[in-house]
Backbone bond lengths (Angstrom), bond angles and torsions (degrees), N, CA, C in turn:
res aa  C-N    CA-C-N  psi(-1)  N-CA   C-N-CA  omega(-1)  CA-C   N-CA-C  phi
1 M - - - 1.449 - - 1.528 110.86 -
2 P 1.353 118.55 149.23 1.456 120.14 177.97 1.512 109.89 -68.93
3 P 1.337 118.22 154.88 1.443 120.91 178.44 1.508 111.62 -61.89
4 E 1.347 115.51 161.33 1.438 121.04 -175.77 1.519 113.25 -55.01
5 S 1.341 115.04 -38.18 1.472 118.83 -177.83 1.490 113.77 -67.63
6 E 1.353 118.03 -15.36 1.457 121.26 -178.88 1.505 112.80 -102.70
7 R 1.320 118.45 -5.36 1.464 119.50 178.56 1.517 109.62 -71.79
8 T 1.297 116.11 146.04 1.460 120.28 -176.37 1.509 109.73 -100.00
9 P 1.371 117.00 115.92 1.448 119.18 179.84 1.528 109.89 -77.28
10 G 1.313 115.54 171.24 1.461 119.24 175.12 1.511 111.98 98.99
11 H 1.321 114.05 -161.47 1.460 121.37 -174.78 1.536 111.04 -70.46
12 P 1.327 118.61 145.54 1.481 121.63 -179.12 1.523 112.61 -57.58
13 E 1.370 117.34 -34.38 1.451 118.30 -176.25 1.533 111.67 -69.45
14 L 1.341 117.94 -14.40 1.452 119.49 177.45 1.514 112.70 -86.80
15 K 1.338 115.75 -15.97 1.456 119.47 -174.14 1.509 112.55 -68.94
16 L 1.324 118.89 -41.88 1.459 121.22 -177.07 1.516 112.85 -62.96
17 P 1.374 119.96 -50.29 1.478 118.21 177.78 1.532 112.94 -59.51
18 R 1.331 116.05 -39.57 1.469 118.58 -178.86 1.525 110.16 -68.85
19 S 1.308 116.00 -36.61 1.466 120.01 178.05 1.517 111.21 -65.34
20 L 1.341 116.37 -40.67 1.459 119.78 178.98 1.534 111.86 -64.98
21 V 1.323 115.57 -40.85 1.486 118.74 176.93 1.520 110.27 -62.61
22 S 1.347 115.97 -43.59 1.458 120.69 178.77 1.523 110.75 -60.63
23 D 1.324 117.51 -45.02 1.462 120.74 179.58 1.525 110.84 -63.19
24 F 1.301 116.63 -38.28 1.476 121.71 178.72 1.532 110.48 -58.97
25 I 1.341 115.60 -40.71 1.467 120.64 179.38 1.524 110.29 -70.36
26 L 1.340 116.30 -44.02 1.453 120.45 -174.14 1.519 114.67 -66.71
27 I 1.343 117.27 -23.35 1.469 118.37 178.10 1.534 111.73 -90.47
28 Q 1.324 115.46 15.87 1.468 123.53 166.88 1.518 115.77 73.55
29 I 1.313 118.25 14.74 1.457 119.06 176.98 1.537 112.58 -66.32
30 P 1.356 119.33 -46.83 1.471 118.89 177.01 1.538 112.35 -61.55
31 M 1.317 117.18 -35.32 1.455 119.34 178.51 1.532 110.95 -61.51
32 A 1.331 116.12 -42.93 1.465 119.68 176.89 1.513 111.49 -65.60
33 A 1.335 116.33 -39.34 1.470 119.79 179.17 1.522 111.06 -66.25
34 S 1.347 116.42 -32.16 1.464 119.56 -179.87 1.529 110.83 -66.27
35 A 1.331 117.27 -30.01 1.471 120.04 176.95 1.524 110.04 -66.73
36 A 1.328 117.64 -42.69 1.461 120.68 176.29 1.508 111.63 -64.69
37 A 1.360 115.94 -39.20 1.472 119.66 178.97 1.512 111.05 -64.36
38 L 1.326 117.35 -42.58 1.456 120.69 -179.49 1.533 110.08 -66.39
39 L 1.304 118.01 -41.03 1.467 121.63 178.72 1.514 110.35 -62.17
40 F 1.336 116.74 -42.10 1.469 120.32 178.52 1.530 110.87 -63.04
41 A 1.335 115.77 -45.38 1.474 119.63 -179.15 1.525 110.78 -62.06
42 V 1.322 118.00 -44.27 1.453 121.08 -178.55 1.532 110.74 -65.95
43 S 1.327 117.18 -40.19 1.462 118.69 178.58 1.518 112.16 -62.24
44 R 1.333 115.83 -34.01 1.477 118.91 176.02 1.514 111.08 -73.15
45 L 1.321 118.13 -38.54 1.462 120.72 179.23 1.528 111.17 -64.34
46 L 1.335 115.56 -34.50 1.477 119.93 179.42 1.516 112.10 -88.75
47 D 1.325 116.51 -3.50 1.471 121.28 -175.92 1.510 112.04 55.81
48 R 1.344 114.77 43.12 1.461 122.95 179.11 1.509 109.07 -130.91
49 P 1.340 117.56 73.50 1.486 119.71 -174.62 1.515 112.20 -61.94
50 L 1.315 115.46 144.70 1.463 122.41 178.10 1.521 110.35 -108.06
51 D 1.327 116.45 156.06 1.469 121.23 172.44 1.521 108.57 -65.34
52 A 1.335 115.50 151.00 1.462 120.61 -176.22 1.521 112.50 -58.80
53 A 1.335 118.18 -29.62 1.455 120.41 -178.91 1.527 111.61 -60.57
54 W 1.325 118.28 -27.33 1.455 119.71 179.04 1.515 112.20 -66.20
55 Y 1.332 117.22 -33.97 1.464 119.76 179.02 1.519 110.61 -72.13
56 V 1.357 115.29 -32.78 1.470 119.45 175.17 1.531 109.44 -65.50
57 A 1.341 116.09 -43.73 1.464 120.67 179.74 1.516 110.75 -63.65
58 A 1.339 117.35 -40.22 1.468 120.58 178.28 1.526 111.00 -62.67
59 F 1.333 116.05 -41.87 1.468 119.65 178.13 1.531 110.38 -62.02
60 L 1.314 117.04 -50.67 1.472 120.78 -175.34 1.515 112.51 -65.53
61 G 1.343 116.68 -42.62 1.460 119.81 179.78 1.521 112.73 -64.40
62 T 1.343 115.66 -44.56 1.473 120.13 178.36 1.523 111.25 -64.79
63 W 1.322 116.69 -40.97 1.458 119.64 -179.71 1.519 110.87 -63.34
64 C 1.318 116.56 -42.08 1.475 120.74 178.71 1.531 110.87 -58.76
65 V 1.328 116.94 -48.03 1.459 120.76 -177.98 1.529 111.37 -63.17
66 Y 1.331 117.02 -44.26 1.463 119.30 -176.72 1.517 112.81 -75.61
67 L 1.325 117.01 -29.78 1.461 118.76 172.80 1.517 110.39 -64.84
68 R 1.331 115.24 -43.23 1.463 119.26 180.00 1.542 111.29 -64.00
69 D 1.320 115.47 -40.97 1.466 119.93 178.89 1.532 110.65 -63.21
70 S 1.328 116.65 -41.81 1.486 120.06 178.95 1.515 110.54 -66.02
71 A 1.328 117.34 -39.26 1.472 119.56 178.73 1.519 110.83 -66.46
72 A 1.327 117.23 -39.00 1.473 120.24 -178.65 1.518 112.60 -69.68
73 S 1.329 116.76 -23.17 1.473 120.62 -174.88 1.531 113.44 -103.10
74 C 1.325 117.93 -6.35 1.473 119.99 -170.96 1.521 112.93 -65.33
75 D 1.318 118.28 -27.02 1.464 121.27 178.06 1.523 112.16 -98.99
76 A 1.349 115.90 4.80 1.466 119.31 -177.11 1.533 109.55 -122.37
77 E 1.346 116.58 -118.87 1.467 119.50 -170.97 1.524 113.85 -64.69
78 D 1.353 117.61 -32.77 1.467 119.72 178.82 1.539 111.59 -61.97
79 R 1.318 116.90 -26.74 1.461 119.98 178.80 1.518 111.75 -59.61
80 I 1.351 116.46 -26.17 1.448 121.48 179.71 1.515 111.92 -96.89
81 S 1.340 116.52 -49.00 1.463 120.11 -173.11 1.526 113.95 -84.35
82 Q 1.336 116.96 -27.96 1.468 121.06 -178.75 1.542 108.69 -136.95
83 P 1.312 117.18 67.82 1.478 119.30 -173.26 1.519 114.96 -62.22
84 R 1.327 117.38 -34.29 1.468 118.39 -179.95 1.521 111.01 -67.10
85 R 1.336 116.26 -47.19 1.460 118.41 179.45 1.523 111.05 -64.07
86 A 1.322 116.58 -42.07 1.456 120.97 179.95 1.528 110.43 -60.15
87 A 1.324 117.06 -42.98 1.459 120.75 179.77 1.519 111.26 -62.97
88 K 1.319 117.27 -38.76 1.462 120.47 -179.80 1.547 110.71 -64.69
89 F 1.316 116.38 -42.49 1.460 119.26 -177.95 1.521 110.75 -74.37
90 R 1.351 118.12 -34.37 1.483 118.99 177.41 1.499 111.21 -64.45
91 S 1.332 117.73 -34.80 1.443 121.77 -173.06 1.521 114.12 -89.99
92 S 1.339 117.41 -4.70 1.446 119.46 -174.87 1.519 111.69 -129.13
93 R 1.323 115.81 111.08 1.477 120.23 174.97 1.522 110.12 -66.69
94 L 1.323 117.07 -28.17 1.471 119.95 177.76 1.514 110.70 -61.23
95 L 1.339 116.36 -45.46 1.462 119.70 -179.65 1.529 111.25 -70.89
96 R 1.330 117.27 -38.78 1.457 120.46 -175.62 1.525 112.93 -73.48
97 T 1.330 116.16 -36.69 1.473 120.09 -171.65 1.523 113.08 -126.64
98 G 1.308 116.68 -50.08 1.457 121.15 -172.29 1.515 113.46 -61.53
99 L 1.331 117.00 -53.71 1.475 119.82 -177.98 1.536 113.08 -68.30
100 P 1.329 120.43 -39.98 1.471 117.58 173.97 1.519 113.70 -57.46
101 I 1.344 116.65 -42.45 1.461 119.46 179.45 1.527 110.26 -66.78
102 L 1.340 115.99 -45.26 1.462 119.76 -180.00 1.511 112.74 -60.29
103 S 1.342 116.69 -45.98 1.463 119.69 -179.36 1.507 110.83 -65.52
104 A 1.342 118.58 -36.36 1.461 121.40 177.65 1.525 111.30 -65.51
105 V 1.337 116.55 -44.74 1.460 119.89 179.41 1.515 111.42 -63.71
106 L 1.344 116.73 -44.84 1.465 120.10 179.16 1.521 111.30 -64.48
107 G 1.330 116.90 -39.84 1.466 120.30 179.25 1.521 111.61 -62.97
108 I 1.332 116.85 -44.69 1.451 120.99 178.10 1.523 111.29 -64.14
109 T 1.336 115.98 -37.81 1.473 120.53 176.52 1.520 111.47 -61.14
110 V 1.308 116.60 -44.12 1.469 120.85 177.65 1.511 111.14 -62.31
111 L 1.321 117.61 -41.15 1.451 121.01 178.83 1.526 111.55 -64.20
112 F 1.336 117.06 -39.90 1.477 119.68 175.49 1.527 110.55 -60.68
113 W 1.312 115.74 -36.63 1.457 119.38 -179.25 1.554 110.69 -71.40
114 I 1.354 115.37 -36.76 1.470 119.33 -179.93 1.514 110.74 -72.16
115 R 1.351 117.05 -37.13 1.468 123.37 -174.69 1.525 112.32 58.35
116 P 1.332 117.22 65.71 1.468 120.34 -179.01 1.537 111.02 -71.40
117 E 1.346 114.92 164.32 1.447 120.97 176.62 1.553 110.45 -67.22
118 R 1.328 115.36 159.70 1.472 119.52 -178.95 1.516 111.82 -60.34
119 L 1.349 117.24 -39.50 1.461 119.94 179.54 1.522 110.21 -63.39
120 T 1.323 117.12 -36.55 1.465 120.31 177.77 1.520 111.00 -65.88
121 L 1.346 116.61 -42.36 1.459 120.16 177.22 1.533 111.88 -60.52
122 A 1.331 115.33 -40.41 1.477 119.30 178.55 1.532 109.59 -63.45
123 L 1.307 116.59 -41.66 1.479 120.54 178.09 1.513 111.04 -61.51
124 L 1.323 117.09 -46.06 1.471 121.45 -179.26 1.519 111.13 -63.28
125 L 1.329 116.36 -39.43 1.474 120.14 178.24 1.518 110.14 -63.95
126 F 1.325 116.45 -43.08 1.464 121.30 179.14 1.530 111.25 -61.73
127 V 1.320 116.09 -44.19 1.470 120.73 179.21 1.515 110.75 -64.43
128 A 1.335 117.18 -41.25 1.462 120.90 179.45 1.521 110.77 -63.59
129 I 1.339 117.16 -40.16 1.468 120.97 178.76 1.537 109.97 -63.51
130 L 1.317 117.08 -44.54 1.460 120.91 178.12 1.545 110.54 -59.71
131 G 1.313 115.01 -41.77 1.453 119.10 -177.98 1.517 113.64 -68.91
132 L 1.328 116.60 -31.07 1.469 120.17 -174.11 1.527 114.30 -99.89
133 L 1.336 118.41 -8.64 1.453 120.58 -176.97 1.519 112.93 -53.86
134 H 1.334 115.90 -44.30 1.479 119.38 -175.26 1.520 111.79 -84.96
135 A 1.344 117.56 -1.90 1.466 119.97 -177.56 1.516 112.86 -108.49
136 I 1.326 117.20 -7.01 1.468 120.07 -176.42 1.509 110.48 -124.17
137 P 1.328 117.79 119.03 1.461 120.79 175.38 1.543 109.55 -82.15
138 F 1.311 116.89 151.02 1.448 122.41 179.92 1.528 110.66 -125.81
139 G 1.318 116.27 148.44 1.440 119.78 169.52 1.515 115.51 101.36
140 G 1.346 118.37 15.81 1.449 120.26 176.98 1.502 113.98 94.33
141 A 1.320 114.97 -178.19 1.464 120.62 -174.64 1.513 110.32 -80.77
142 R 1.346 115.37 155.69 1.434 120.25 173.64 1.521 110.70 -69.31
143 G 1.300 116.34 155.15 1.468 119.69 177.42 1.512 109.98 152.77
144 A 1.328 115.58 176.41 1.466 120.52 -178.57 1.515 110.09 -62.03
145 G 1.302 115.96 127.51 1.437 120.73 178.08 1.504 114.90 76.64
146 R 1.343 117.38 2.74 1.463 120.96 179.84 1.528 108.86 -116.18
147 T 1.274 117.59 138.93 1.456 121.26 177.05 1.507 109.57 -116.08
148 R 1.294 115.29 152.77 1.457 118.74 177.64 1.521 108.95 -140.85
149 V 1.302 116.73 125.78 1.442 120.16 178.14 1.529 107.99 -86.00
150 D 1.305 116.65 114.02 1.461 122.36 -177.55 1.505 107.80 -113.11
151 F 1.331 117.58 112.54 1.435 121.26 -176.13 1.520 113.53 -70.86
152 K 1.321 116.97 -7.10 1.453 119.05 171.72 1.530 110.64 -62.79
153 R 1.353 116.39 -23.77 1.457 119.21 179.55 1.528 111.92 -69.89
154 L 1.348 116.96 -12.88 1.454 121.04 174.33 1.519 110.12 -96.31
155 A 1.328 115.09 38.30 1.468 120.76 -171.29 1.509 114.42 -62.04
156 V 1.336 116.96 -22.68 1.473 119.56 -177.53 1.510 111.26 -63.58
157 V 1.344 117.43 -26.90 1.474 119.38 -179.29 1.519 112.71 -97.17
158 K 1.338 117.37 1.87 1.457 118.77 -175.11 1.529 111.71 -63.15
159 S 1.334 118.86 -50.42 1.467 120.46 -177.18 1.513 112.32 -62.21
160 P 1.341 120.01 -46.63 1.480 118.42 175.22 1.528 113.04 -59.81
161 L 1.327 118.61 -40.38 1.461 121.18 178.93 1.511 112.09 -63.83
162 V 1.338 115.62 -40.68 1.471 119.80 178.52 1.536 110.77 -62.03
163 S 1.321 116.58 -43.96 1.465 119.54 179.92 1.529 111.41 -66.15
164 I 1.328 118.00 -37.87 1.471 121.40 177.30 1.530 110.19 -64.44
165 A 1.322 116.14 -44.19 1.478 120.29 -179.07 1.517 111.30 -62.31
166 W 1.336 116.20 -47.46 1.479 119.33 -179.30 1.534 110.89 -64.27
167 A 1.325 116.76 -49.42 1.471 119.18 -174.91 1.533 110.26 -68.72
168 G 1.326 116.96 -40.11 1.459 120.21 -179.20 1.517 111.69 -61.96
169 A 1.336 116.68 -46.57 1.453 119.88 -179.67 1.532 111.71 -67.22
170 A 1.326 116.66 -42.99 1.461 120.23 -176.66 1.518 112.46 -63.43
171 V 1.345 117.55 -35.25 1.459 121.41 -177.87 1.534 111.68 -88.06
172 A 1.325 117.43 -41.67 1.457 120.24 -174.40 1.530 112.96 -71.29
173 L 1.323 116.71 -37.54 1.474 118.52 -176.75 1.536 112.79 -59.47
174 P 1.357 120.19 -47.57 1.467 117.97 176.59 1.528 113.02 -62.91
175 L 1.338 117.12 -34.99 1.451 119.18 -179.56 1.530 111.10 -69.85
176 L 1.304 116.93 -34.66 1.463 121.20 -178.58 1.525 113.09 -84.20
177 E 1.326 116.99 -37.15 1.453 120.60 -169.61 1.525 113.35 -120.99
178 G 1.325 118.79 -0.45 1.449 120.51 -177.79 1.522 112.19 -66.38
179 R 1.333 115.98 153.24 1.460 120.59 -179.31 1.529 109.97 -70.92
180 G 1.309 115.90 148.32 1.444 121.26 -179.05 1.516 111.90 116.39
181 E 1.317 116.80 -166.51 1.455 121.47 -178.69 1.521 109.92 -72.52
182 S 1.329 115.33 162.10 1.462 120.77 179.82 1.525 109.82 -59.96
183 S 1.332 114.86 145.41 1.483 120.62 -178.47 1.503 110.33 -63.69
184 T 1.314 117.31 140.51 1.460 123.28 176.62 1.523 109.41 -95.66
185 A 1.342 115.20 172.87 1.456 119.79 177.16 1.536 110.45 -60.52
186 N 1.337 116.82 -36.31 1.464 120.37 178.58 1.531 111.42 -65.04
187 D 1.347 116.17 -37.88 1.457 119.68 176.84 1.516 111.08 -60.06
188 W 1.321 116.95 -39.93 1.462 120.55 -179.65 1.517 111.74 -71.23
189 I 1.334 117.27 -32.88 1.457 120.15 175.31 1.537 109.81 -63.99
190 I 1.333 116.02 -44.79 1.447 120.15 177.51 1.533 110.48 -62.72
191 G 1.335 115.06 -39.17 1.464 119.17 178.54 1.526 110.75 -62.79
192 M 1.323 118.73 -38.79 1.474 120.97 -179.88 1.533 109.82 -66.72
193 W 1.316 117.06 -36.53 1.485 118.69 175.02 1.523 109.92 -64.09
194 L 1.312 117.17 -41.46 1.448 119.53 -179.99 1.515 111.04 -65.90
195 A 1.329 116.63 -39.15 1.463 119.56 174.91 1.529 110.96 -61.81
196 G 1.333 116.56 -36.91 1.448 120.47 177.06 1.507 111.77 -67.13
197 L 1.317 118.84 -26.59 1.459 122.85 174.99 1.531 110.97 -75.38
198 L 1.334 116.03 -39.35 1.467 120.35 -174.34 1.522 113.07 -80.21
199 M 1.328 117.38 -37.45 1.466 119.75 -173.40 1.527 113.36 -59.41
200 P 1.339 120.88 -41.93 1.464 118.57 176.13 1.519 113.67 -60.88
201 L 1.335 116.83 -36.67 1.467 119.62 178.17 1.517 111.42 -68.29
202 L 1.319 116.33 -42.77 1.470 121.25 179.95 1.532 111.04 -67.23
203 L 1.315 115.73 -38.92 1.472 119.09 176.92 1.512 110.22 -67.83
204 A 1.329 116.79 -37.58 1.470 120.30 -179.16 1.512 111.28 -63.48
205 D 1.346 118.05 -46.11 1.474 117.13 -177.80 1.526 111.63 -71.07
206 S 1.346 117.06 -29.61 1.457 119.87 175.65 1.523 111.91 -68.43
207 L 1.346 116.43 -37.72 1.473 120.16 178.56 1.521 111.65 -68.56
208 L 1.322 117.12 -35.09 1.464 118.66 176.75 1.516 110.68 -63.62
209 L 1.314 116.74 -38.83 1.470 119.60 176.17 1.537 111.03 -67.16
210 D 1.336 116.71 -30.82 1.460 119.66 175.37 1.537 110.54 -65.01
211 I 1.324 116.25 -35.92 1.466 119.25 178.18 1.523 109.16 -65.24
212 R 1.316 116.52 -41.69 1.467 120.23 177.71 1.530 110.64 -58.62
213 D 1.316 116.66 -38.32 1.469 121.31 -175.25 1.538 112.76 -89.83
214 L 1.320 117.94 6.51 1.468 120.91 -169.41 1.525 112.56 -56.46
215 E 1.326 117.60 -49.89 1.465 119.62 -177.78 1.531 111.91 -63.16
216 A 1.310 116.26 -41.18 1.469 119.55 179.54 1.525 111.45 -67.73
217 D 1.343 116.96 -39.75 1.459 120.40 179.12 1.523 110.73 -65.22
218 R 1.310 117.21 -37.67 1.464 120.17 175.63 1.518 110.88 -63.12
219 A 1.316 115.87 -42.92 1.463 120.16 -178.73 1.519 111.66 -61.96
220 F 1.340 117.09 -32.53 1.467 121.15 -178.66 1.516 112.99 -103.08
221 N 1.353 115.14 15.14 1.464 121.17 174.00 1.525 111.66 60.42
222 L 1.323 116.60 38.09 1.461 121.05 176.60 1.530 107.84 -99.90
223 H 1.305 116.65 112.91 1.469 120.34 -171.06 1.545 109.88 -91.12
224 T 1.327 116.70 72.05 1.458 121.38 175.72 1.513 109.87 -71.02
225 I 1.315 116.00 172.14 1.461 120.84 177.38 1.534 109.37 -60.07
226 A 1.318 117.65 -40.10 1.459 121.08 179.18 1.530 112.00 -63.45
227 V 1.336 116.93 -39.35 1.445 120.74 178.56 1.543 110.58 -67.08
228 R 1.304 116.19 -39.62 1.465 119.90 -177.53 1.528 111.67 -74.90
229 A 1.340 117.12 -40.59 1.459 119.78 -173.49 1.522 114.49 -96.11
230 G 1.334 116.99 -21.76 1.452 119.96 -176.75 1.520 112.12 94.21
231 S 1.323 116.49 150.76 1.466 120.89 -173.46 1.525 112.42 -64.53
232 N 1.340 118.55 -39.12 1.472 120.62 -176.42 1.541 110.54 -64.95
233 R 1.324 116.30 -45.04 1.466 119.47 -179.44 1.533 111.18 -65.86
234 V 1.318 116.52 -40.17 1.459 119.39 -179.89 1.515 110.76 -68.15
235 H 1.336 116.99 -38.27 1.466 120.35 177.09 1.532 110.71 -60.36
236 L 1.333 116.60 -41.17 1.452 120.85 176.12 1.516 111.43 -65.58
237 L 1.336 116.62 -39.82 1.464 121.51 177.57 1.515 111.53 -61.62
238 V 1.331 117.02 -39.51 1.471 121.10 179.12 1.530 109.78 -61.15
239 G 1.301 117.34 -46.04 1.468 119.04 176.88 1.511 113.04 -59.76
240 S 1.333 117.07 -38.01 1.451 121.81 177.32 1.532 111.69 -65.92
241 L 1.332 116.59 -38.46 1.466 120.09 -179.88 1.515 111.64 -66.61
242 I 1.314 116.93 -36.53 1.489 119.62 176.14 1.517 109.67 -62.91
243 A 1.340 116.55 -42.76 1.458 120.36 177.10 1.520 112.20 -62.98
244 V 1.348 116.07 -40.46 1.474 120.14 179.21 1.524 110.55 -59.91
245 S 1.327 117.29 -41.63 1.467 120.61 -179.99 1.527 111.30 -59.39
246 I 1.328 115.98 -41.76 1.471 119.60 179.06 1.528 111.01 -67.37
247 V 1.320 116.92 -38.48 1.458 120.92 177.70 1.539 110.42 -62.83
248 V 1.339 116.47 -43.28 1.461 120.04 178.27 1.518 110.90 -60.67
249 A 1.335 117.35 -41.90 1.463 120.20 176.91 1.521 111.73 -60.35
250 F 1.324 115.27 -42.04 1.489 119.75 179.87 1.533 109.56 -63.86
251 L 1.325 117.60 -45.91 1.458 121.44 179.55 1.509 111.62 -62.13
252 A 1.356 115.88 -39.57 1.472 119.18 -179.81 1.513 111.67 -63.59
253 T 1.326 117.40 -39.43 1.478 119.70 -179.29 1.521 111.84 -71.17
254 T 1.319 117.17 -23.23 1.481 119.67 -177.44 1.524 112.65 -100.93
255 Q 1.339 118.17 -28.32 1.462 121.30 -173.46 1.510 113.08 -95.60
256 I 1.321 118.46 -37.94 1.464 120.27 -174.98 1.532 112.22 -118.84
257 S 1.316 115.85 11.58 1.470 121.30 -179.73 1.519 112.26 56.72
258 A 1.325 115.45 41.12 1.461 119.13 173.83 1.534 107.83 -66.25
259 P 1.339 117.74 155.51 1.459 119.59 -179.58 1.524 111.49 -53.81
260 P 1.344 118.52 139.12 1.468 121.18 -178.64 1.520 113.72 -56.92
261 D 1.374 117.15 -27.66 1.462 118.62 -177.08 1.528 112.60 -70.25
262 W 1.353 117.26 -8.68 1.481 118.37 173.62 1.514 110.93 -58.32
263 M 1.341 116.41 -35.90 1.450 120.26 -177.71 1.524 111.25 -66.74
264 S 1.340 117.04 -45.51 1.452 120.11 178.92 1.528 111.23 -67.49
265 D 1.333 116.22 -35.22 1.467 120.14 177.46 1.524 110.34 -64.11
266 S 1.338 116.47 -44.71 1.458 120.94 179.91 1.526 110.75 -64.58
267 L 1.320 117.16 -41.04 1.483 120.17 177.92 1.513 110.87 -62.78
268 T 1.338 116.27 -41.48 1.474 119.49 178.83 1.512 111.16 -61.60
269 A 1.330 117.49 -47.75 1.466 120.53 178.70 1.515 111.22 -64.75
270 G 1.349 116.25 -42.74 1.467 119.97 -179.38 1.512 111.77 -63.30
271 I 1.324 117.25 -42.43 1.471 119.62 178.47 1.534 110.84 -65.65
272 G 1.337 116.17 -40.04 1.453 119.55 178.55 1.493 113.17 -59.24
273 L 1.361 116.11 -48.81 1.456 119.97 178.17 1.515 111.32 -72.36
274 G 1.329 116.82 -33.47 1.442 120.73 179.79 1.519 113.09 -62.43
275 L 1.347 116.36 -34.36 1.471 119.31 176.85 1.526 110.74 -63.35
276 G 1.336 115.94 -42.31 1.452 119.25 176.24 1.507 112.05 -63.46
277 W 1.333 117.06 -39.70 1.463 122.66 177.45 1.513 110.55 -62.23
278 A 1.358 116.83 -46.52 1.453 120.82 -177.90 1.533 112.45 -67.63
279 C 1.339 116.19 -33.52 1.475 121.31 -178.17 1.522 112.39 -89.69
280 W 1.331 117.14 12.26 1.439 121.25 -173.63 1.525 114.21 -52.61
281 P 1.342 120.53 -45.84 1.471 119.42 -178.20 1.531 113.11 -56.57
282 W 1.338 117.62 -31.99 1.458 121.07 179.30 1.530 111.09 -82.31
283 L 1.331 117.37 -32.94 1.457 121.07 -172.97 1.523 114.11 -83.58
284 R 1.315 118.20 -28.69 1.458 120.91 -163.15 1.520 115.13 -60.91
285 R 1.330 119.07 -21.65 1.448 120.92 179.51 1.542 112.80 -102.30
286 R 1.298 117.97 9.47 1.460 122.48 -177.17 1.539 108.74 -113.35
287 E 1.284 115.57 105.05 1.479 120.62 -169.59 1.512 112.69 -57.49
288 A 1.315 116.52 -54.85 1.466 119.07 -175.24 1.530 110.87 -72.47
289 A 1.321 117.61 -40.22 1.469 120.82 -177.02 1.505 111.56 -63.08
290 I 1.320 117.38 -42.77 1.468 118.77 -178.48 1.510 111.43 -68.17
291 S 1.334 117.51 -39.31 1.471 119.66 179.27 1.528 110.35 -61.89
292 M 1.327 116.31 -43.29 1.465 120.08 -177.66 1.516 111.24 -70.35
293 S 1.342 117.73 -37.97 1.447 120.22 -178.51 1.534 111.80 -68.36
294 M 1.342 116.86 -32.63 1.447 119.55 -179.93 1.530 113.28 -73.33
295 M 1.333 117.52 -28.54 1.462 119.12 -179.73 1.507 112.75 -98.51
296 A 1.356 117.66 -5.58 1.461 120.40 -172.54 1.534 112.68 -61.10
297 W 1.338 117.67 -30.86 1.462 119.08 -177.76 1.516 112.40 -61.92
298 R 1.341 117.51 -27.14 1.466 120.34 179.24 1.529 110.63 -68.35
299 F 1.351 116.60 -34.54 1.437 120.16 176.25 1.544 110.92 -77.84
300 L 1.349 117.14 -38.37 1.448 120.67 178.44 1.531 111.52 -61.56
301 L 1.330 116.53 -30.59 1.445 121.19 179.89 1.524 111.62 -61.88
302 L 1.323 116.83 -22.77 1.452 120.26 179.71 1.519 112.33 -68.90
303 I 1.339 117.43 -24.37 1.478 120.67 -175.71 1.525 110.56 -65.25
304 P 1.379 119.59 -60.99 1.467 117.30 179.63 1.526 113.60 -65.62
305 V 1.337 116.43 -31.92 1.461 119.52 -179.13 1.531 110.66 -65.55
306 T 1.320 116.42 -42.15 1.476 121.10 -179.75 1.526 111.62 -72.87
307 L 1.329 116.67 -43.59 1.456 120.96 -178.22 1.525 111.57 -71.32
308 G 1.334 114.55 -32.26 1.476 118.08 179.59 1.508 111.79 -71.16
């Protein structure tokens, strides 16, 4: 049975729709969609629009990485921190193997159709490696006389690496592949400021998820930042990171003449993530709700970007 925090109160006829929505979130589809949403928002902020195929590639590539991560963790820490998701992946070969392979093949097919530049391919390969390091063991099976290098043991760097991968890809792809003239040195300077705005937000939502996983990570000897620093300190750090993102947006609009709407965009994203941060005591035991609340700011960012 699902844990108490995941049971749906109320009338029985309401349970099925809510359960379907929860399952939709747990199989990582919204997470993949949030990557495409963030890429679209950044391309608009940089005024470097991308072809629609790039958003499809972003969705498929992100979905592949997160499906693989969920499959790798379903018999380990997720069994404690996210029992519903872990149970789904344990019971479904389609989720564990079929969909990761399918999304990878489709993503590579889309890239062949796009024909990106070599530098872009190198960037995507780097991002994929960062995303999969903690999900793939190397060196054979465990056992007497056998060793296996498991990059999950480097868990303390996972959240920073995740934020670097997300921000790097979101900013670099429009600069490398966006429509229009080739990017200038000034475009890259503006892009670095935008990455500086995004990285604190991305690190903040990753750290909140580390707090959720704290007990499970301790049980499996994974020394994440949350395990090392404690939940209270990390929760305070997350609030500080949201504030840092807003400060970076303010400095960008005053120091490098970034578009004024950067400030409203940063406030929108900061408020979106800040609500999840403030509601943490209620969210932390709800698997689907916490995942959606942590990524919601990427979708909210589309509102000022589109209206602006």
